C-alpha positions in Angstrom: 30.9 49.1 -22.0 27.1 49.1 -21.8 27.1 45.3 -21.5 29.6 45.5 -18.7 27.6 48.1 -16.8 24.4 46.0 -17.2 26.3 42.9 -15.9 27.5 44.8 -12.8 23.9 46.0 -12.1 22.5 42.5 -12.5 25.2 40.8 -10.5 23.9 41.5 -6.9 20.4 40.3 -7.8 21.8 37.2 -9.6 24.0 36.4 -6.6 21.1 36.6 -4.2 18.9 34.4 -6.4 21.8 31.9 -6.7 22.6 31.8 -2.9 19.0 31.7 -1.6 17.0 30.0 -4.4 19.2 27.9 -6.8 21.8 26.6 -4.3 19.3 25.4 -1.7 17.4 23.5 -4.4 20.6 21.9 -5.7 21.5 20.8 -2.1 18.1 19.3 -1.6 18.3 17.6 -5.0 21.6 16.0 -4.1 20.4 15.1 -0.6 17.4 13.3 -2.1 19.7 10.8 -3.8 21.9 10.1 -0.8 21.5 6.8 1.0 19.8 6.6 4.4 22.1 7.1 7.4 23.0 4.5 10.0 23.4 4.9 13.8 21.6 8.2 13.9 23.4 9.8 10.9 21.1 11.9 8.7 22.4 10.4 5.5 24.9 7.8 4.3 28.0 8.0 2.1 26.7 6.7 -1.2 23.9 7.6 -3.6 20.7 5.8 -4.5 17.0 6.0 -5.0 16.0 4.7 -1.6 14.2 7.9 -0.7 12.0 8.0 -3.8 11.4 4.2 -3.6 10.2 4.4 0.0 7.9 7.3 -0.8 6.1 5.7 -3.8 6.1 2.1 -2.5 4.5 2.9 0.9 0.8 3.8 0.4 0.8 5.9 3.6 3.2 8.3 2.1 2.2 8.1 -1.6 -1.4 8.9 -0.9 -0.5 12.0 0.9 0.6 13.6 -2.4 -2.8 13.6 -4.2 -4.5 14.4 -0.9 -2.3 17.5 -0.5 -2.9 18.6 -4.1 -6.6 18.1 -3.7 -6.6 20.1 -0.5 -4.8 22.9 -2.2 -7.2 22.9 -5.1 -10.2 23.0 -2.8 -8.7 25.9 -0.8 -8.0 27.8 -4.0 -11.6 27.4 -5.3 -13.0 28.5 -1.9 -10.7 31.6 -1.9 -11.7 32.4 -5.5 -15.4 32.1 -4.8 -15.1 34.3 -1.7 -12.6 36.8 -3.0 -14.2 37.7 -6.3 -17.3 39.4 -4.9 -15.2 41.2 -2.4 -12.8 42.5 -5.1 -15.8 43.5 -7.3 -17.4 45.4 -4.4 -14.1 47.2 -3.6 -13.6 48.3 -7.2 -17.1 49.7 -7.5 -17.1 51.4 -4.1 -16.5 55.1 -3.6 -12.9 56.3 -3.0 -13.4 56.6 0.8 -15.0 53.2 1.2 -12.5 51.7 -1.1 -9.6 52.7 1.2 -11.5 51.4 4.2 -12.4 48.0 2.6 -8.8 47.7 1.3 -7.5 48.1 4.8 -10.0 45.5 6.1 -8.7 43.0 3.5 -5.1 43.7 4.5 -5.7 43.7 8.2 -5.4 39.8 8.7 -1.9 40.0 7.3 -0.9 42.0 10.4 -1.7 38.9 12.6 0.6 35.9 12.5 -0.5 32.6 10.9 -0.1 30.8 14.2 -2.5 33.2 15.9 -5.1 33.0 13.1 -4.8 29.2 13.0 -5.1 28.9 16.8 -8.2 31.1 16.6 -9.9 28.6 14.3 -9.2 25.8 16.9 -11.1 27.9 19.4 -14.0 28.3 17.0 -14.2 24.7 15.6 -13.2 22.6 18.6 -15.6 20.2 20.2 -16.0 22.6 23.1 -15.4 25.6 20.9 -17.6 28.6 20.3 -19.6 27.2 17.4 -20.4 23.8 19.0 -21.1 25.3 22.4 -23.5 27.8 20.9 -25.4 25.2 18.9 -25.6 22.9 21.8 -26.9 25.7 24.1 -29.6 26.5 21.5 -30.6 22.9 21.4 -29.9 22.5 17.7 -27.4 19.6 18.2 -27.1 17.0 20.8 -23.3 16.3 20.4 -20.5 18.4 18.9 -20.1 18.5 15.2 -16.8 17.2 13.7 -15.6 20.6 12.5 -12.0 20.1 13.4 -9.3 17.5 12.9 -10.5 16.8 9.4 -10.2 18.2 5.8 -13.2 20.5 6.3 -11.6 22.4 9.2 -8.2 22.6 7.5 -9.6 23.8 4.2 -11.7 26.4 6.0 -8.7 27.7 8.0 -6.4 27.7 5.0 -9.0 29.7 3.0 -9.2 32.3 5.7 -5.5 32.6 6.0 -4.8 33.0 2.3 -7.9 34.9 1.2 -6.0 38.3 1.0 -3.6 36.7 -1.4 -6.5 36.1 -3.8 -8.2 39.4 -3.3 -5.1 41.6 -4.1 -4.4 40.2 -7.6 -8.1 40.3 -8.5 -8.2 43.9 -7.4 -5.2 44.8 -9.5 -6.8 43.2 -12.6 -10.3 44.6 -12.1 -9.0 48.1 -11.5 -7.5 48.0 -15.0 -10.9 47.5 -16.6 -12.4 50.5 -18.3 -15.9 51.1 -16.8 -17.1 52.4 -20.1 -16.9 48.9 -21.6 -19.4 47.5 -19.1 -21.6 50.6 -19.6 -21.5 50.1 -23.3 -22.5 46.5 -23.0 -25.4 47.5 -20.6 -26.6 50.1 -23.1 -26.7 47.5 -25.8 -29.1 45.4 -23.7 -26.7 42.9 -22.2 -27.8 41.4 -18.8 -25.6 41.5 -15.7 -24.5 37.9 -16.0 -23.7 38.3 -19.7 -21.6 41.4 -18.9 -19.8 39.4 -16.2 -19.2 36.4 -18.5 -18.2 38.3 -21.6 -16.5 41.4 -20.2 -15.6 41.4 -16.5 -14.4 37.9 -16.0 -12.2 37.8 -19.2 -10.6 41.1 -18.2 -9.9 39.7 -14.7 -8.3 36.5 -15.9 -4.7 37.7 -15.2 -5.7 38.3 -11.6 -7.6 35.0 -11.4 -4.5 33.2 -12.7 -2.1 34.9 -10.4 -4.3 34.6 -7.4 -5.0 30.9 -7.9 -1.4 30.0 -8.4 -0.3 32.0 -5.4 -3.0 30.5 -3.1 -2.4 27.0 -4.4 1.3 27.1 -3.8 0.9 28.6 -0.3 -1.8 26.1 0.6 0.1 22.9 -0.3 3.2 24.1 1.4 1.5 25.2 4.6 2.6 23.5 7.8 1.2 25.5 10.8 -2.5 25.5 9.9 -2.8 21.8 9.0 -0.8 20.9 12.1 -2.9 23.0 14.5 -6.4 22.7 12.9 -5.8 19.2 11.6 -4.3 18.0 14.8 -1.7 15.9 12.9 -4.6 13.7 11.7 -4.9 15.4 8.3 -1.6 14.1 6.8 -0.2 16.3 4.1 3.1 15.8 2.4 4.4 19.0 4.0 3.8 17.5 7.5 5.4 14.3 6.5 8.5 16.1 5.1 8.9 18.0 8.4 8.4 14.7 10.3 11.0 12.9 8.2 13.6 15.7 8.6 13.2 16.6 12.2 11.6 13.7 14.1 12.9 10.7 12.1 16.1 12.4 11.0 15.9 11.0 7.5 17.2 13.8 5.3 17.3 11.8 2.0 13.7 10.6 2.5 12.5 14.1 3.5 14.3 15.7 0.5 12.8 13.2 -1.9 9.3 13.9 -0.6 9.8 17.7 -0.8 11.1 17.5 -4.4 8.2 15.2 -5.4 5.7 17.7 -3.9 7.4 20.5 -5.7 7.4 18.6 -9.0 3.7 17.7 -8.7 2.8 21.3 -7.8 4.9 22.6 -10.7 3.0 20.3 -13.1 -0.4 21.5 -11.8 0.6 25.1 -12.0 1.9 24.6 -15.6 -1.3 22.9 -16.7 -3.5 25.5 -15.0 -1.4 28.4 -16.5 -1.7 26.9 -20.0 -5.5 26.4 -19.7 -6.2 29.8 -18.3 -3.9 31.4 -20.9 -5.9 29.8 -23.7 -9.1 31.0 -22.1 -7.5 34.5 -21.7 -6.6 34.7 -25.4 
């Protein structure tokens, strides 16, 4: 009777996961092995490996995969470097300031990604705020290439996904007992030693969760690379949307999407294993 009751309670959640997670992936997996369509059809009648063959045989598409992974890693490292001091400051702040700073960290989430990404185009454009200010001050003679490149896309992605790094770090750092750091300080340990031997190891669960979350969001982002990169920074995500919507090649787009998912899963698995070993 207890097993039946547990099954009834689990059934709604299992049904939602199957309908909105498992089933779409199965459909995409099957679609990736369909043959290309003819006369405007999204796919053919048979099955084959044409989608994967086209992706790995054409350098234009194949090179987008390591470029996307590298862009996600850079964005993750930038977010980690910026978020860790913020999280440390919030944890050590007073209760009143902690609430205010916490609200400031969450405030960007109230604005849509499109608006935030478009804001970076106003800042980084050739006639944008930064270049116009520097030229008026006489510091530069011509606009700096701040946009339509990897630098601009990585900067905008780091701004968009920074709160997703701060929140896991806050959760991990708040679980640390302040008496441990005080004991290390009373024994003569320096600040960097306390950080390396006490604070950072305790925060490893937050570092791991935040890095995985930001990395996955960064490599799957479409709006920010499209607006800030101006379609010149070709990521696999942009190519997937182009193949599905513009070229109407569903098998090819599905193959690229699954290849990106597999590569991201491999990176996340290796990172999780390495950080878990360091954590232990």
